PyMOL Python script that loads the backbone (N, CA, C, O; Angstrom):
from pymol import cmd

cmd.read_pdbstr("""\
ATOM      1  N   MET A   1      47.074 -41.170 105.723  1.00  0.00           N
ATOM      2  CA  MET A   1      48.515 -42.471 105.491  1.00  0.00           C
ATOM      3  C   MET A   1      49.370 -42.535 104.415  1.00  0.00           C
ATOM      4  O   MET A   1      48.783 -42.557 103.333  1.00  0.00           O
ATOM      5  N   PRO A   2      50.157 -42.559 104.386  1.00  0.00           N
ATOM      6  CA  PRO A   2      51.568 -42.581 103.542  1.00  0.00           C
ATOM      7  C   PRO A   2      51.632 -43.612 102.518  1.00  0.00           C
ATOM      8  O   PRO A   2      51.747 -44.797 102.831  1.00  0.00           O
ATOM      9  N   ASN A   3      51.548 -43.133 101.042  1.00  0.00           N
ATOM     10  CA  ASN A   3      51.362 -44.904 100.011  1.00  0.00           C
ATOM     11  C   ASN A   3      53.088 -45.364 100.023  1.00  0.00           C
ATOM     12  O   ASN A   3      54.008 -44.891  99.357  1.00  0.00           O
ATOM     13  N   CYS A   4      53.101 -46.465 101.049  1.00  0.00           N
ATOM     14  CA  CYS A   4      54.163 -47.039 101.222  1.00  0.00           C
ATOM     15  C   CYS A   4      54.420 -48.091 100.163  1.00  0.00           C
ATOM     16  O   CYS A   4      55.320 -48.849 100.524  1.00  0.00           O
ATOM     17  N   ILE A   5      54.012 -48.329  99.188  1.00  0.00           N
ATOM     18  CA  ILE A   5      54.514 -49.133  97.497  1.00  0.00           C
ATOM     19  C   ILE A   5      55.129 -48.519  97.096  1.00  0.00           C
ATOM     20  O   ILE A   5      56.167 -49.074  96.736  1.00  0.00           O
ATOM     21  N   GLU A   6      55.069 -47.157  96.851  1.00  0.00           N
ATOM     22  CA  GLU A   6      56.110 -46.279  95.396  1.00  0.00           C
ATOM     23  C   GLU A   6      57.186 -45.873  96.632  1.00  0.00           C
ATOM     24  O   GLU A   6      57.145 -45.411  97.772  1.00  0.00           O
ATOM     25  N   PRO A   7      58.450 -46.487  95.378  1.00  0.00           N
ATOM     26  CA  PRO A   7      59.482 -46.164  95.882  1.00  0.00           C
ATOM     27  C   PRO A   7      60.175 -45.178  96.150  1.00  0.00           C
ATOM     28  O   PRO A   7      60.207 -44.373  95.219  1.00  0.00           O
ATOM     29  N   HIS A   8      60.934 -44.800  97.313  1.00  0.00           N
ATOM     30  CA  HIS A   8      62.029 -44.227  97.496  1.00  0.00           C
ATOM     31  C   HIS A   8      62.833 -43.238  96.244  1.00  0.00           C
ATOM     32  O   HIS A   8      63.698 -43.830  95.599  1.00  0.00           O
ATOM     33  N   SER A   9      62.575 -41.814  95.909  1.00  0.00           N
ATOM     34  CA  SER A   9      63.295 -41.237  94.849  1.00  0.00           C
ATOM     35  C   SER A   9      64.734 -40.736  95.112  1.00  0.00           C
ATOM     36  O   SER A   9      65.272 -39.789  94.539  1.00  0.00           O
ATOM     37  N   ASP A  10      65.418 -41.740  96.332  1.00  0.00           N
ATOM     38  CA  ASP A  10      66.597 -40.904  96.531  1.00  0.00           C
ATOM     39  C   ASP A  10      67.837 -41.293  95.731  1.00  0.00           C
ATOM     40  O   ASP A  10      68.837 -40.613  95.499  1.00  0.00           O
ATOM     41  N   GLY A  11      67.537 -42.580  95.351  1.00  0.00           N
ATOM     42  CA  GLY A  11      68.547 -42.574  93.835  1.00  0.00           C
ATOM     43  C   GLY A  11      69.449 -43.856  94.439  1.00  0.00           C
ATOM     44  O   GLY A  11      70.267 -44.429  93.720  1.00  0.00           O
ATOM     45  N   ARG A  12      69.247 -44.196  95.659  1.00  0.00           N
ATOM     46  CA  ARG A  12      70.055 -45.266  95.737  1.00  0.00           C
ATOM     47  C   ARG A  12      69.976 -46.278  95.517  1.00  0.00           C
ATOM     48  O   ARG A  12      70.927 -47.025  95.749  1.00  0.00           O
ATOM     49  N   LEU A  13      68.675 -46.792  94.911  1.00  0.00           N
ATOM     50  CA  LEU A  13      68.436 -48.455  93.911  1.00  0.00           C
ATOM     51  C   LEU A  13      67.667 -48.030  92.340  1.00  0.00           C
ATOM     52  O   LEU A  13      66.956 -48.728  91.616  1.00  0.00           O
ATOM     53  N   ILE A  14      68.076 -46.788  92.195  1.00  0.00           N
ATOM     54  CA  ILE A  14      67.321 -46.794  90.648  1.00  0.00           C
ATOM     55  C   ILE A  14      69.029 -47.843  90.194  1.00  0.00           C
ATOM     56  O   ILE A  14      69.154 -48.955  89.681  1.00  0.00           O
ATOM     57  N   ASP A  15      69.838 -47.058  90.573  1.00  0.00           N
ATOM     58  CA  ASP A  15      71.342 -47.589  89.637  1.00  0.00           C
ATOM     59  C   ASP A  15      71.148 -49.163  89.395  1.00  0.00           C
ATOM     60  O   ASP A  15      71.107 -49.677  88.277  1.00  0.00           O
ATOM     61  N   LEU A  16      71.043 -49.795  90.517  1.00  0.00           N
ATOM     62  CA  LEU A  16      71.190 -51.067  90.877  1.00  0.00           C
ATOM     63  C   LEU A  16      69.800 -51.796  90.574  1.00  0.00           C
ATOM     64  O   LEU A  16      69.946 -53.007  90.746  1.00  0.00           O
ATOM     65  N   VAL A  17      68.667 -51.509  90.232  1.00  0.00           N
ATOM     66  CA  VAL A  17      67.496 -52.340  90.050  1.00  0.00           C
ATOM     67  C   VAL A  17      67.116 -51.297  88.499  1.00  0.00           C
ATOM     68  O   VAL A  17      67.194 -50.069  88.540  1.00  0.00           O
ATOM     69  N   ASP A  18      66.776 -51.947  87.415  1.00  0.00           N
ATOM     70  CA  ASP A  18      66.608 -51.807  86.004  1.00  0.00           C
ATOM     71  C   ASP A  18      65.911 -52.778  85.484  1.00  0.00           C
ATOM     72  O   ASP A  18      65.950 -53.934  85.905  1.00  0.00           O
ATOM     73  N   ASN A  19      65.084 -52.308  84.344  1.00  0.00           N
ATOM     74  CA  ASN A  19      64.135 -53.874  83.693  1.00  0.00           C
ATOM     75  C   ASN A  19      65.200 -54.442  83.429  1.00  0.00           C
ATOM     76  O   ASN A  19      65.159 -55.579  83.901  1.00  0.00           O
ATOM     77  N   GLU A  20      66.253 -54.219  82.856  1.00  0.00           N
ATOM     78  CA  GLU A  20      67.488 -55.378  82.216  1.00  0.00           C
ATOM     79  C   GLU A  20      67.861 -56.092  83.410  1.00  0.00           C
ATOM     80  O   GLU A  20      68.324 -57.224  83.267  1.00  0.00           O
ATOM     81  N   TRP A  21      67.742 -55.645  84.481  1.00  0.00           N
ATOM     82  CA  TRP A  21      68.117 -56.481  85.944  1.00  0.00           C
ATOM     83  C   TRP A  21      67.264 -57.406  85.801  1.00  0.00           C
ATOM     84  O   TRP A  21      67.288 -58.580  85.431  1.00  0.00           O
ATOM     85  N   MET A  22      66.341 -56.524  86.233  1.00  0.00           N
ATOM     86  CA  MET A  22      64.784 -57.725  86.392  1.00  0.00           C
ATOM     87  C   MET A  22      64.259 -58.539  85.333  1.00  0.00           C
ATOM     88  O   MET A  22      63.149 -59.066  85.399  1.00  0.00           O
ATOM     89  N   SER A  23      65.192 -58.673  84.164  1.00  0.00           N
ATOM     90  CA  SER A  23      64.244 -59.557  83.175  1.00  0.00           C
ATOM     91  C   SER A  23      65.671 -60.912  83.372  1.00  0.00           C
ATOM     92  O   SER A  23      65.389 -62.097  83.195  1.00  0.00           O
ATOM     93  N   GLU A  24      67.130 -60.471  83.748  1.00  0.00           N
ATOM     94  CA  GLU A  24      68.067 -61.348  83.857  1.00  0.00           C
ATOM     95  C   GLU A  24      67.606 -62.392  84.255  1.00  0.00           C
ATOM     96  O   GLU A  24      66.961 -62.204  85.286  1.00  0.00           O
ATOM     97  N   LYS A  25      67.631 -63.969  83.766  1.00  0.00           N
ATOM     98  CA  LYS A  25      67.623 -65.306  84.359  1.00  0.00           C
ATOM     99  C   LYS A  25      68.373 -66.100  84.689  1.00  0.00           C
ATOM    100  O   LYS A  25      69.401 -65.724  84.126  1.00  0.00           O
ATOM    101  N   LEU A  26      68.686 -67.260  85.401  1.00  0.00           N
ATOM    102  CA  LEU A  26      70.111 -67.793  85.604  1.00  0.00           C
ATOM    103  C   LEU A  26      69.893 -69.235  84.570  1.00  0.00           C
ATOM    104  O   LEU A  26      69.011 -70.090  84.650  1.00  0.00           O
ATOM    105  N   PRO A  27      70.617 -69.170  83.958  1.00  0.00           N
ATOM    106  CA  PRO A  27      71.075 -70.451  83.430  1.00  0.00           C
ATOM    107  C   PRO A  27      70.335 -71.586  83.740  1.00  0.00           C
ATOM    108  O   PRO A  27      70.475 -71.459  84.957  1.00  0.00           O
ATOM    109  N   PHE A  28      69.655 -72.602  83.634  1.00  0.00           N
ATOM    110  CA  PHE A  28      68.849 -74.114  84.115  1.00  0.00           C
ATOM    111  C   PHE A  28      70.111 -74.816  84.995  1.00  0.00           C
ATOM    112  O   PHE A  28      70.027 -75.289  86.129  1.00  0.00           O
ATOM    113  N   ASP A  29      71.754 -74.714  83.804  1.00  0.00           N
ATOM    114  CA  ASP A  29      72.531 -75.628  84.327  1.00  0.00           C
ATOM    115  C   ASP A  29      73.243 -74.920  85.656  1.00  0.00           C
ATOM    116  O   ASP A  29      73.730 -75.564  86.585  1.00  0.00           O
ATOM    117  N   HIS A  30      73.210 -73.568  85.570  1.00  0.00           N
ATOM    118  CA  HIS A  30      74.145 -73.024  87.052  1.00  0.00           C
ATOM    119  C   HIS A  30      73.426 -73.372  88.427  1.00  0.00           C
ATOM    120  O   HIS A  30      73.853 -73.091  89.547  1.00  0.00           O
ATOM    121  N   ILE A  31      72.300 -74.010  88.130  1.00  0.00           N
ATOM    122  CA  ILE A  31      71.890 -74.030  89.661  1.00  0.00           C
ATOM    123  C   ILE A  31      71.127 -75.668  89.993  1.00  0.00           C
ATOM    124  O   ILE A  31      70.338 -76.389  89.383  1.00  0.00           O
ATOM    125  N   LEU A  32      71.787 -75.736  91.162  1.00  0.00           N
ATOM    126  CA  LEU A  32      72.423 -77.410  91.283  1.00  0.00           C
ATOM    127  C   LEU A  32      71.752 -77.376  92.782  1.00  0.00           C
ATOM    128  O   LEU A  32      71.975 -76.760  93.825  1.00  0.00           O
ATOM    129  N   VAL A  33      70.760 -78.420  92.311  1.00  0.00           N
ATOM    130  CA  VAL A  33      69.950 -78.933  93.833  1.00  0.00           C
ATOM    131  C   VAL A  33      70.571 -80.196  93.820  1.00  0.00           C
ATOM    132  O   VAL A  33      70.792 -80.835  92.792  1.00  0.00           O
ATOM    133  N   PRO A  34      70.975 -80.710  95.458  1.00  0.00           N
ATOM    134  CA  PRO A  34      70.794 -82.116  95.893  1.00  0.00           C
ATOM    135  C   PRO A  34      68.966 -82.378  95.224  1.00  0.00           C
ATOM    136  O   PRO A  34      67.966 -81.689  95.026  1.00  0.00           O
ATOM    137  N   SER A  35      69.443 -83.955  95.065  1.00  0.00           N
ATOM    138  CA  SER A  35      68.600 -84.836  94.461  1.00  0.00           C
ATOM    139  C   SER A  35      67.398 -85.084  95.706  1.00  0.00           C
ATOM    140  O   SER A  35      66.188 -85.176  95.501  1.00  0.00           O
ATOM    141  N   ASP A  36      67.866 -85.137  96.606  1.00  0.00           N
ATOM    142  CA  ASP A  36      67.026 -85.098  97.817  1.00  0.00           C
ATOM    143  C   ASP A  36      66.549 -83.959  98.515  1.00  0.00           C
ATOM    144  O   ASP A  36      65.876 -84.183  99.522  1.00  0.00           O
ATOM    145  N   GLN A  37      66.794 -82.594  98.133  1.00  0.00           N
ATOM    146  CA  GLN A  37      66.132 -81.750  98.210  1.00  0.00           C
ATOM    147  C   GLN A  37      64.563 -81.298  96.987  1.00  0.00           C
ATOM    148  O   GLN A  37      63.639 -80.490  97.080  1.00  0.00           O
ATOM    149  N   LEU A  38      64.844 -82.006  96.267  1.00  0.00           N
ATOM    150  CA  LEU A  38      64.065 -81.554  95.359  1.00  0.00           C
ATOM    151  C   LEU A  38      62.596 -82.533  95.784  1.00  0.00           C
ATOM    152  O   LEU A  38      62.477 -83.578  96.423  1.00  0.00           O
ATOM    153  N   PRO A  39      61.717 -81.743  95.177  1.00  0.00           N
ATOM    154  CA  PRO A  39      60.329 -82.560  95.689  1.00  0.00           C
ATOM    155  C   PRO A  39      59.949 -84.105  94.915  1.00  0.00           C
ATOM    156  O   PRO A  39      60.089 -84.181  93.694  1.00  0.00           O
ATOM    157  N   ASP A  40      59.532 -85.148  95.598  1.00  0.00           N
ATOM    158  CA  ASP A  40      58.975 -86.158  94.707  1.00  0.00           C
ATOM    159  C   ASP A  40      58.483 -85.916  93.781  1.00  0.00           C
ATOM    160  O   ASP A  40      57.496 -85.182  93.759  1.00  0.00           O
ATOM    161  N   PRO A  41      59.169 -86.620  92.367  1.00  0.00           N
ATOM    162  CA  PRO A  41      58.413 -86.645  91.373  1.00  0.00           C
ATOM    163  C   PRO A  41      57.247 -87.346  91.354  1.00  0.00           C
ATOM    164  O   PRO A  41      56.269 -86.887  90.763  1.00  0.00           O
ATOM    165  N   GLU A  42      57.199 -88.767  92.117  1.00  0.00           N
ATOM    166  CA  GLU A  42      56.054 -89.366  92.078  1.00  0.00           C
ATOM    167  C   GLU A  42      55.416 -89.459  93.145  1.00  0.00           C
ATOM    168  O   GLU A  42      54.881 -90.463  93.614  1.00  0.00           O
ATOM    169  N   ALA A  43      55.466 -88.122  93.672  1.00  0.00           N
ATOM    170  CA  ALA A  43      54.340 -88.262  94.768  1.00  0.00           C
ATOM    171  C   ALA A  43      53.021 -88.222  94.339  1.00  0.00           C
ATOM    172  O   ALA A  43      52.816 -87.142  93.785  1.00  0.00           O
ATOM    173  N   ASP A  44      52.023 -88.943  94.354  1.00  0.00           N
ATOM    174  CA  ASP A  44      50.667 -89.301  94.617  1.00  0.00           C
ATOM    175  C   ASP A  44      49.393 -88.912  95.630  1.00  0.00           C
ATOM    176  O   ASP A  44      48.201 -89.216  95.651  1.00  0.00           O
ATOM    177  N   ASN A  45      50.000 -88.334  96.206  1.00  0.00           N
ATOM    178  CA  ASN A  45      49.064 -87.504  97.704  1.00  0.00           C
ATOM    179  C   ASN A  45      49.482 -86.610  97.821  1.00  0.00           C
ATOM    180  O   ASN A  45      50.301 -86.047  97.094  1.00  0.00           O
ATOM    181  N   ASP A  46      48.715 -86.056  99.371  1.00  0.00           N
ATOM    182  CA  ASP A  46      48.763 -84.347  99.719  1.00  0.00           C
ATOM    183  C   ASP A  46      50.110 -83.813  99.675  1.00  0.00           C
ATOM    184  O   ASP A  46      50.427 -82.625  99.613  1.00  0.00           O
ATOM    185  N   ASP A  47      51.058 -85.091  99.725  1.00  0.00           N
ATOM    186  CA  ASP A  47      52.515 -84.402 100.527  1.00  0.00           C
ATOM    187  C   ASP A  47      53.601 -84.292  98.942  1.00  0.00           C
ATOM    188  O   ASP A  47      54.829 -84.203  98.955  1.00  0.00           O
ATOM    189  N   SER A  48      52.925 -84.324  97.989  1.00  0.00           N
ATOM    190  CA  SER A  48      53.655 -83.695  97.509  1.00  0.00           C
ATOM    191  C   SER A  48      54.798 -81.937  97.426  1.00  0.00           C
ATOM    192  O   SER A  48      55.826 -81.442  96.965  1.00  0.00           O
ATOM    193  N   HIS A  49      54.112 -81.791  97.904  1.00  0.00           N
ATOM    194  CA  HIS A  49      55.452 -80.385  98.887  1.00  0.00           C
ATOM    195  C   HIS A  49      57.175 -80.913  99.065  1.00  0.00           C
ATOM    196  O   HIS A  49      58.307 -80.623  98.679  1.00  0.00           O
ATOM    197  N   LEU A  50      56.513 -81.780  99.841  1.00  0.00           N
ATOM    198  CA  LEU A  50      57.794 -82.794 100.839  1.00  0.00           C
ATOM    199  C   LEU A  50      59.015 -82.672 100.097  1.00  0.00           C
ATOM    200  O   LEU A  50      58.957 -81.994  99.072  1.00  0.00           O
ATOM    201  N   THR A  51      59.995 -83.140 100.378  1.00  0.00           N
ATOM    202  CA  THR A  51      61.496 -83.133  99.458  1.00  0.00           C
ATOM    203  C   THR A  51      61.659 -84.614  99.903  1.00  0.00           C
ATOM    204  O   THR A  51      60.945 -85.037 100.813  1.00  0.00           O
ATOM    205  N   LEU A  52      62.402 -85.268  99.408  1.00  0.00           N
ATOM    206  CA  LEU A  52      62.379 -86.788  99.649  1.00  0.00           C
ATOM    207  C   LEU A  52      63.045 -86.848 100.969  1.00  0.00           C
ATOM    208  O   LEU A  52      62.644 -87.709 101.753  1.00  0.00           O
ATOM    209  N   LYS A  53      63.996 -86.066 101.325  1.00  0.00           N
ATOM    210  CA  LYS A  53      64.463 -86.042 102.495  1.00  0.00           C
ATOM    211  C   LYS A  53      63.297 -85.391 103.978  1.00  0.00           C
ATOM    212  O   LYS A  53      63.596 -85.577 105.157  1.00  0.00           O
ATOM    213  N   GLU A  54      62.320 -84.825 103.632  1.00  0.00           N
ATOM    214  CA  GLU A  54      61.556 -84.319 104.577  1.00  0.00           C
ATOM    215  C   GLU A  54      60.692 -85.371 104.651  1.00  0.00           C
ATOM    216  O   GLU A  54      60.016 -85.381 105.679  1.00  0.00           O
ATOM    217  N   GLN A  55      60.432 -86.599 103.583  1.00  0.00           N
ATOM    218  CA  GLN A  55      59.389 -88.045 103.777  1.00  0.00           C
ATOM    219  C   GLN A  55      60.081 -88.690 104.706  1.00  0.00           C
ATOM    220  O   GLN A  55      59.506 -89.000 105.750  1.00  0.00           O
ATOM    221  N   GLU A  56      61.196 -88.956 104.542  1.00  0.00           N
ATOM    222  CA  GLU A  56      62.130 -90.112 105.288  1.00  0.00           C
ATOM    223  C   GLU A  56      61.925 -89.627 107.063  1.00  0.00           C
ATOM    224  O   GLU A  56      61.457 -90.068 108.113  1.00  0.00           O
ATOM    225  N   GLN A  57      62.551 -88.560 106.578  1.00  0.00           N
ATOM    226  CA  GLN A  57      62.037 -87.940 108.434  1.00  0.00           C
ATOM    227  C   GLN A  57      60.527 -87.721 109.057  1.00  0.00           C
ATOM    228  O   GLN A  57      60.244 -87.581 110.246  1.00  0.00           O
ATOM    229  N   LYS A  58      59.577 -87.733 107.847  1.00  0.00           N
ATOM    230  CA  LYS A  58      58.239 -87.864 107.983  1.00  0.00           C
ATOM    231  C   LYS A  58      57.956 -89.306 108.955  1.00  0.00           C
ATOM    232  O   LYS A  58      57.396 -89.169 110.042  1.00  0.00           O
ATOM    233  N   TRP A  59      58.208 -90.109 108.674  1.00  0.00           N
ATOM    234  CA  TRP A  59      58.114 -91.544 109.053  1.00  0.00           C
ATOM    235  C   TRP A  59      58.959 -92.140 110.458  1.00  0.00           C
ATOM    236  O   TRP A  59      58.529 -92.982 111.247  1.00  0.00           O
ATOM    237  N   THR A  60      60.174 -91.493 110.504  1.00  0.00           N
ATOM    238  CA  THR A  60      60.887 -92.055 111.437  1.00  0.00           C
ATOM    239  C   THR A  60      60.938 -90.970 112.584  1.00  0.00           C
ATOM    240  O   THR A  60      61.563 -91.152 113.629  1.00  0.00           O
ATOM    241  N   ASP A  61      60.076 -89.590 112.235  1.00  0.00           N
ATOM    242  CA  ASP A  61      59.780 -88.717 113.518  1.00  0.00           C
ATOM    243  C   ASP A  61      58.206 -89.068 114.131  1.00  0.00           C
ATOM    244  O   ASP A  61      57.363 -88.171 114.145  1.00  0.00           O
ATOM    245  N   LEU A  62      57.948 -90.175 114.535  1.00  0.00           N
ATOM    246  CA  LEU A  62      56.683 -90.926 114.950  1.00  0.00           C
ATOM    247  C   LEU A  62      56.210 -90.068 116.225  1.00  0.00           C
ATOM    248  O   LEU A  62      55.023 -90.041 116.552  1.00  0.00           O
ATOM    249  N   ALA A  63      57.319 -89.290 117.003  1.00  0.00           N
ATOM    250  CA  ALA A  63      57.013 -89.285 118.472  1.00  0.00           C
ATOM    251  C   ALA A  63      55.994 -90.079 119.719  1.00  0.00           C
ATOM    252  O   ALA A  63      55.037 -89.890 120.470  1.00  0.00           O
ATOM    253  N   LEU A  64      57.161 -91.236 119.222  1.00  0.00           N
ATOM    254  CA  LEU A  64      56.686 -92.331 120.245  1.00  0.00           C
ATOM    255  C   LEU A  64      57.051 -92.373 121.996  1.00  0.00           C
ATOM    256  O   LEU A  64      56.652 -93.048 122.945  1.00  0.00           O
ATOM    257  N   ALA A  65      58.049 -91.234 121.799  1.00  0.00           N
ATOM    258  CA  ALA A  65      58.443 -91.166 123.231  1.00  0.00           C
ATOM    259  C   ALA A  65      57.229 -90.671 123.803  1.00  0.00           C
ATOM    260  O   ALA A  65      56.817 -91.303 124.775  1.00  0.00           O
ATOM    261  N   SER A  66      56.485 -89.570 123.377  1.00  0.00           N
ATOM    262  CA  SER A  66      54.917 -89.108 123.822  1.00  0.00           C
ATOM    263  C   SER A  66      53.743 -89.929 124.268  1.00  0.00           C
ATOM    264  O   SER A  66      52.888 -89.671 125.115  1.00  0.00           O
ATOM    265  N   LEU A  67      53.930 -91.153 123.373  1.00  0.00           N
ATOM    266  CA  LEU A  67      52.876 -92.147 123.776  1.00  0.00           C
ATOM    267  C   LEU A  67      53.254 -93.044 125.453  1.00  0.00           C
ATOM    268  O   LEU A  67      52.480 -93.367 126.354  1.00  0.00           O
ATOM    269  N   ALA A  68      54.222 -93.160 125.367  1.00  0.00           N
ATOM    270  CA  ALA A  68      54.922 -93.742 126.981  1.00  0.00           C
ATOM    271  C   ALA A  68      55.721 -93.009 127.804  1.00  0.00           C
ATOM    272  O   ALA A  68      56.444 -93.815 128.391  1.00  0.00           O
ATOM    273  N   PRO A  69      55.962 -91.909 128.148  1.00  0.00           N
ATOM    274  CA  PRO A  69      56.433 -90.585 128.719  1.00  0.00           C
ATOM    275  C   PRO A  69      57.343 -91.135 130.005  1.00  0.00           C
ATOM    276  O   PRO A  69      58.368 -90.660 130.494  1.00  0.00           O
ATOM    277  N   ASP A  70      56.480 -92.460 130.407  1.00  0.00           N
ATOM    278  CA  ASP A  70      57.376 -92.450 131.603  1.00  0.00           C
ATOM    279  C   ASP A  70      58.333 -93.838 131.185  1.00  0.00           C
ATOM    280  O   ASP A  70      59.066 -93.961 132.166  1.00  0.00           O
ATOM    281  N   MET A  71      58.654 -94.854 130.283  1.00  0.00           N
ATOM    282  CA  MET A  71      59.081 -95.713 129.971  1.00  0.00           C
ATOM    283  C   MET A  71      60.652 -95.339 129.621  1.00  0.00           C
ATOM    284  O   MET A  71      60.877 -94.316 128.975  1.00  0.00           O
ATOM    285  N   ALA A  72      61.637 -96.112 130.021  1.00  0.00           N
ATOM    286  CA  ALA A  72      62.814 -95.658 130.161  1.00  0.00           C
ATOM    287  C   ALA A  72      62.698 -95.773 127.837  1.00  0.00           C
ATOM    288  O   ALA A  72      61.774 -96.047 127.071  1.00  0.00           O
ATOM    289  N   ILE A  73      64.163 -95.389 127.626  1.00  0.00           N
ATOM    290  CA  ILE A  73      64.212 -95.066 126.094  1.00  0.00           C
ATOM    291  C   ILE A  73      64.442 -96.424 126.021  1.00  0.00           C
ATOM    292  O   ILE A  73      63.333 -96.952 126.104  1.00  0.00           O
ATOM    293  N   ASN A  74      65.433 -97.407 125.892  1.00  0.00           N
ATOM    294  CA  ASN A  74      65.601 -98.800 126.314  1.00  0.00           C
ATOM    295  C   ASN A  74      64.425 -99.190 126.122  1.00  0.00           C
ATOM    296  O   ASN A  74      64.477 -99.824 125.068  1.00  0.00           O
ATOM    297  N   GLU A  75      63.346 -99.198 126.517  1.00  0.00           N
ATOM    298  CA  GLU A  75      62.101-100.120 126.655  1.00  0.00           C
ATOM    299  C   GLU A  75      61.073 -99.389 125.377  1.00  0.00           C
ATOM    300  O   GLU A  75      60.000 -99.878 125.025  1.00  0.00           O
ATOM    301  N   GLN A  76      61.621 -98.248 124.857  1.00  0.00           N
ATOM    302  CA  GLN A  76      60.309 -98.335 124.266  1.00  0.00           C
ATOM    303  C   GLN A  76      60.912 -98.447 122.692  1.00  0.00           C
ATOM    304  O   GLN A  76      60.161 -98.610 121.731  1.00  0.00           O
ATOM    305  N   VAL A  77      62.480 -98.327 122.564  1.00  0.00           N
ATOM    306  CA  VAL A  77      63.087 -99.016 121.260  1.00  0.00           C
ATOM    307  C   VAL A  77      62.761-100.457 121.486  1.00  0.00           C
ATOM    308  O   VAL A  77      61.779-100.657 120.772  1.00  0.00           O
ATOM    309  N   ASN A  78      63.027-101.411 122.019  1.00  0.00           N
ATOM    310  CA  ASN A  78      63.098-102.920 122.309  1.00  0.00           C
ATOM    311  C   ASN A  78      62.137-103.237 122.542  1.00  0.00           C
ATOM    312  O   ASN A  78      61.656-102.729 123.555  1.00  0.00           O
ATOM    313  N   PHE A  79      61.329-104.188 121.820  1.00  0.00           N
ATOM    314  CA  PHE A  79      59.590-104.426 121.385  1.00  0.00           C
ATOM    315  C   PHE A  79      59.794-105.952 121.764  1.00  0.00           C
ATOM    316  O   PHE A  79      59.945-106.727 120.820  1.00  0.00           O
ATOM    317  N   PRO A  80      59.814-106.480 123.108  1.00  0.00           N
ATOM    318  CA  PRO A  80      60.495-107.864 123.140  1.00  0.00           C
ATOM    319  C   PRO A  80      59.006-108.848 122.448  1.00  0.00           C
ATOM    320  O   PRO A  80      57.934-108.289 122.218  1.00  0.00           O
ATOM    321  N   GLY A  81      59.157-109.815 122.293  1.00  0.00           N
ATOM    322  CA  GLY A  81      58.164-110.641 121.562  1.00  0.00           C
ATOM    323  C   GLY A  81      57.205-110.589 120.070  1.00  0.00           C
ATOM    324  O   GLY A  81      56.308-111.210 119.501  1.00  0.00           O
ATOM    325  N   VAL A  82      58.259-109.152 119.871  1.00  0.00           N
ATOM    326  CA  VAL A  82      57.406-108.596 118.512  1.00  0.00           C
ATOM    327  C   VAL A  82      58.306-109.241 117.498  1.00  0.00           C
ATOM    328  O   VAL A  82      58.076-109.111 116.295  1.00  0.00           O
TER     329      VAL A  82
END
""", "prot")
cmd.dss("prot")
cmd.show_as("cartoon", "prot")
cmd.util.cbc("prot")
cmd.orient("prot")
């Protein structure tokens, strides 16, 4: 079985990837991430890996239609007497 971990020595990637290139890092201020895409800094449960946007969607996506699939959509949304 050939060892697939060793790089091929055809020379194409050797000029592009070297130790200097691998050690380069972007400055922190050049990486812009919207705040709703960041993990919740105040998460205290198992969902600490979810972004704020994902957490909001989690609470609105309850799959209520699966509980009563024969009901009309407006009957599922409008709960009389509540």
